[in-house]
Structures are given as structure tokens and as C-alpha cells.
C-alpha positions, 0 to 999 in steps of 0.5 A, spaced: 870 182 566 877 186 567 874 193 567 878 199 569 878 205 573 874 211 570 878 216 574 884 213 574 885 210 568 887 203 564 893 202 569 888 201 575 883 195 576 875 197 577 873 194 584 866 197 584 860 199 579 856 205 579 850 206 575 845 211 575 838 210 578 835 215 572 831 212 567 833 205 565 834 206 557 839 212 559 842 210 565 850 211 565 855 207 569 862 208 572 867 204 574 871 205 580 877 202 584 877 202 591 880 208 593 875 213 588 869 208 590 871 210 598 871 218 596 865 218 591 860 213 594 857 219 599 856 223 594 854 218 588 849 215 593 846 223 594 845 224 587 841 217 586 847 212 584 847 205 586 854 202 588 856 195 588 863 191 588 864 188 581 862 181 579 869 178 580 870 181 586 877 184 585 880 189 589 882 195 586 889 192 584 894 194 578 891 191 571 895 186 568 899 190 562 
């Protein structure tokens, strides 16, 4: 999986995935790099989101061109 950070754009690989804990059929997803996840995790968790590392466990590195 080679998702990119939804905030930084396609040049930065996502290291974390956030999923809203709302209704399962209407759940939202965010992919975040390590920097963005560090800033947004407290706010996302306060709103009921679940945040965890991506499946490949990759750090937030620049995605291959």
C-alpha cells in the first residue's frame, strides 16, 4: 500500500491511518504522515477517530516518483 498524506499531498507517504468511529457504512478515512499525525491525533481522538500506523509500517518518507 502506497497511500500518501492527505494534508501534505502526493510527495509524502502516509505512515498513519485514521478512521472515524461513526457508523460503519459511512466511516471516513484519513491518511497522515508522521508529522501531521503527531499534530492531529489528540484532536481526532477527541472527536472519536481511531488512529494507528499503516499496514506496511513505513515512516512518513517521500514517496517514490
